C-alpha positions as a LaTeX table, in Angstrom:
\begin{tabular}{lrrr}
\hline
Residue & $x$ (\AA) & $y$ (\AA) & $z$ (\AA) \\
\hline
Met1 & 174.64 & 150.22 & 108.72 \\
Thr2 & 175.47 & 146.53 & 108.97 \\
Leu3 & 172.98 & 143.90 & 107.87 \\
Asp4 & 172.68 & 142.56 & 111.41 \\
Ser5 & 171.85 & 145.98 & 112.83 \\
Ala6 & 169.36 & 146.58 & 110.01 \\
Ile7 & 167.63 & 143.25 & 110.69 \\
Asp8 & 167.45 & 144.10 & 114.41 \\
Arg9 & 166.06 & 147.57 & 113.69 \\
Val10 & 163.47 & 146.41 & 111.14 \\
Ser11 & 162.42 & 143.48 & 113.34 \\
Ala12 & 161.96 & 145.73 & 116.37 \\
Met13 & 159.92 & 148.28 & 114.43 \\
Leu14 & 157.77 & 145.57 & 112.81 \\
Gly15 & 156.92 & 144.23 & 116.25 \\
Val16 & 155.22 & 147.52 & 117.10 \\
Ser17 & 152.72 & 147.69 & 114.23 \\
Leu18 & 150.56 & 145.40 & 112.09 \\
Asp19 & 149.96 & 148.13 & 109.49 \\
Trp20 & 151.92 & 148.50 & 106.27 \\
Met21 & 154.96 & 150.72 & 106.73 \\
Glu22 & 157.11 & 152.25 & 104.01 \\
Leu23 & 160.68 & 150.95 & 104.03 \\
Arg24 & 162.09 & 154.48 & 104.40 \\
Thr25 & 160.45 & 154.78 & 107.84 \\
Phe26 & 162.93 & 152.19 & 109.10 \\
Leu27 & 165.92 & 154.44 & 108.43 \\
Pro28 & 167.59 & 156.11 & 111.41 \\
Val29 & 166.42 & 159.73 & 111.56 \\
Asp30 & 169.86 & 160.92 & 112.63 \\
Ala31 & 171.74 & 159.24 & 109.76 \\
Glu32 & 174.10 & 161.44 & 107.80 \\
Pro33 & 172.79 & 162.15 & 104.29 \\
Arg34 & 175.73 & 160.37 & 102.67 \\
Leu35 & 175.02 & 157.23 & 104.73 \\
Arg36 & 171.27 & 157.14 & 104.00 \\
Lys37 & 171.79 & 155.15 & 100.78 \\
Ser38 & 173.76 & 152.52 & 102.67 \\
Ala39 & 171.14 & 152.41 & 105.42 \\
Leu40 & 168.35 & 152.07 & 102.83 \\
Ala41 & 170.19 & 149.22 & 101.08 \\
Ser42 & 170.79 & 147.42 & 104.39 \\
Ser43 & 167.13 & 147.89 & 105.38 \\
Phe44 & 166.02 & 146.52 & 102.01 \\
Val45 & 168.15 & 143.39 & 102.41 \\
Ala46 & 166.88 & 143.03 & 106.00 \\
Ala47 & 163.27 & 143.24 & 104.76 \\
Leu48 & 163.98 & 140.57 & 102.14 \\
Glu49 & 165.56 & 138.32 & 104.76 \\
Leu50 & 162.62 & 138.74 & 107.16 \\
Ala51 & 160.22 & 137.92 & 104.30 \\
Arg52 & 162.27 & 134.82 & 103.47 \\
Leu53 & 162.04 & 133.73 & 107.10 \\
Gly54 & 158.26 & 134.22 & 107.06 \\
Arg55 & 158.37 & 137.07 & 109.59 \\
Ala56 & 157.33 & 139.90 & 107.24 \\
Glu57 & 155.32 & 140.57 & 104.09 \\
Leu58 & 156.37 & 142.94 & 101.32 \\
Gln59 & 154.23 & 144.85 & 98.84 \\
Gln60 & 154.79 & 147.43 & 96.15 \\
Glu61 & 151.67 & 148.85 & 94.53 \\
Asp62 & 153.32 & 150.67 & 91.60 \\
Thr63 & 156.39 & 150.06 & 89.49 \\
Phe64 & 159.17 & 152.04 & 91.16 \\
Gly65 & 156.71 & 152.91 & 93.95 \\
Pro66 & 157.59 & 152.78 & 97.62 \\
Leu67 & 158.24 & 149.35 & 99.09 \\
Gln68 & 156.03 & 148.58 & 102.07 \\
Leu69 & 156.31 & 145.87 & 104.65 \\
Arg70 & 154.48 & 144.58 & 107.67 \\
Arg71 & 154.79 & 141.86 & 110.22 \\
Met72 & 153.18 & 138.57 & 109.25 \\
Pro73 & 149.82 & 138.18 & 111.00 \\
Ala74 & 149.92 & 135.52 & 113.70 \\
\hline
\end{tabular}
């Protein structure tokens, strides 16, 4: 998954909900198992970029716990 497609996917899914969502929910459900790591890495970088742009918030409650994100409240 390219970074641009990951940013588009994460942005579109963030626009649907204001609740916290785990990063793994942004992965394509039909992705081949061997490509899931690449898709997760691209989604992570996309989440960081959206946070940098002020369009998303990130949180992680536990060390090594799931990363969650949500759209920035308007």
